[in-house]
N, C-alpha and C positions, 0 to 999 in steps of 0.2 A: 504494500500500500504506500503510495507517495506520501512523503512527510507533510506536504501542504494540504492533504485531505483530512488530516487528523484534527478534529475540533479542539479548541482550547479548553483547558480545565475550567469548569464552572462550579463555584461553591454551591453546596446543596444543604439546606436546612429547612425543616418544616416549621409552620407557624406555631404548632403546639410546642416545639422545642424552644422557640424564642420566648413564648409565654412562660414556660417553666423557668428559664434562666432569668428573665426579667423579674419574676416574682422573688427569686432568691436575691437578686441584686438590690431590689427595693427594700427588702427586709433589713439589710445591713450595709448601706453604701459606704465605700471608702474606709474600711476599718484600718486603723493606724498600724496594726500588726503586719499589714501587707505592703507597707510603703516602699519596701525594697523591690517590689515587682513592677512598679510603674512610676512614671513621672507625675508631678503634681497635676491634678486634673484628669489623670488617666489611671488612677489607682483601682485595682480590681477588688472584687469580692471573691472569696475562696470558699468552695463547697466540696463535699466529698464526691469523688468520681463514682463510687458504687451507687449512690443515690440517683445520680444522673443516668447511669446505665440501667438501673432498675426501672426508671421512668420510661426510657426508650423501649425496653422489653415489654413493659405493661401496655404501652400504646402501639406496640408492633411497628415501631419505626426503626429504620436501618441505622445501626450504631455507627458503622464505619463512614458512610457518606455524610451523615450529619456532623460527626465529630471532625472529619477532615475539612468539611466545608466551613464550619465555624472557625477553625484555626486559620484556614486560608484567608478568611475575611477579616482576621484580626480581632475577632469578638471574644475568643477564649484562648487559653493556653494550658499546657500540662504543668502541674506542680507536684513535686515529690516532697512529702513531709516525713522526716526521719525522727523516730523516737528512740532515744538511747537510754540505757539503764543508768540511773544516777544514785548516789549514796542515799539521798533522801526520798527517792522515788517521786521526785517532783517533775511533772510533765511541763514542756513548754506551753505557754498560754494558748497559742494557736492550735496546737495538737489537742489539748484538752477541750477546747471549745468545739472542735469538730468531732470529738468523741473517739480520737485515736488513743487508745490506752495500752496497746501491746507494743513491745519493742520491735523495731523494724522500720521498713520504708513503706509509706502509704501514698496512694495516688489521689490527687485532688484536682480541681479545676479552678483556674483563675478566670473570672468573668469581668470583662472590661466595660467601662461606661458606655461605649458605642452600642452595646446590646440594646439600650433603651430606644435607640433610633433605627435599629435594624429592621429590615423587611424580609419576609420569606424569600428564599431563592430556590430555583429548581434547575436541574440540567435539562437541556433540550431533549424532548422525547422523540422517539423514532416515528410514531404514527402522526400523520397530518390529515386535516380534513379538507376535502375538496368541496366545490360548490354543490355537488350532487349528493354530498353526505358520505362518500366513500373515503378510503384512505389510499395514500400513495407514498412512494419513497422520494428520494431526492433531497434537495436543499431548498425548502420553501421559504417565503418571506417570514420574518420573525413573528408577525402577528398571527400566523397560521400554525405555529408549533403548538402541539398539545401539551398543556402543563402536566407535570408528573402525577399530580393528585387532583381529582375532580369528583364532585358529587354526582349522583345518578341524574339529577335534574339538569345539571350543567352539561353532562355528556349528551343527554337527550336533545338539548338545544343545539349543540354543535353538529350532531348528526341528523337533525331535523326529523326526529322520531317521537312517537307518543311517550311522554314521561312515565306514565304508569307501566307501559310495556317494557321500557328500558329498565326501570326500577325492579320490576318483577324478574326480568332476565338476570340482572346483576345480583339480586338477592339469591337466586337459585345457584348462580355460578359461585358465589362466595361460600355457600354451604359446603362445596366440595374443594374450594381453594381459599382456605382461611386467610392466607397472607396477602390476598389481592386487595384488601381494604384496611383502613385504619380508622379508629374512632376520631371524630371531629371534636377534639377536646375543648376547643375555644369557640364552639358554635353558639350562635345567638338563638333566640326563640324563633321557631319555625324554620330553622336551617337544618340541613340533613345531618343525621347522626353519624354517617360514615362518608369517608372519602375513598375513592377507588384509585388504585395504581393503574394509570392508563396503559403503561407498558405491559402490564399483566393481563388486563381485560380486553385490550384492543383486538388481538387475533380472534378471540372468541366472539367479540362483537361483530367483526367483519363477516364471520360465517353466519351468525344469527340474522344479520341484516339482509342477507341474500334470500332468506326463507321467511322472514317476517312479513305478514300480510295485514297487521293491525294498524299500520301507520298510513 
């Protein structure tokens, strides 16, 4: 494959991930114990990595792409907290505050102030929508690239199909493919409870559209 055909790396992080990180930053902004990790005005909040990982697992969000995307965008960074045995068994203030009580190295996350203004980002997805509602390959205009996550109603609008039919199909598809959707953790009233991974559901949608007669 020619080098110039490889798309540039794009940070990936979901809205639910940003909401989780923003909430932790707001709870305790710019703690003095972390002044060494950033300049004035850019001091981070530090949280346990295992709590973040548990959240991603619970929400069925991809850990690697979200974590790499956040670091690439300069919103977070890795922090290693070491707890050493001491004569008085006194833990460093920061380790104690995060609940690290066992001797050894512990992983944490530095969340920088830019997180408060960050917007969700997604890598360009493969399927694109044509005017007739089908999908095609190639490199389409930016505004025709399908987002990585969409609700059933948004997918129905893009493919110009009956929302109830699309929702019914995707619900059945998700029963056999549990990882094809994630809970919409930051949804408002009347918004969809789930967001579907377009890269996962699109091939099945294409087949379904060829035989669907309800729209």
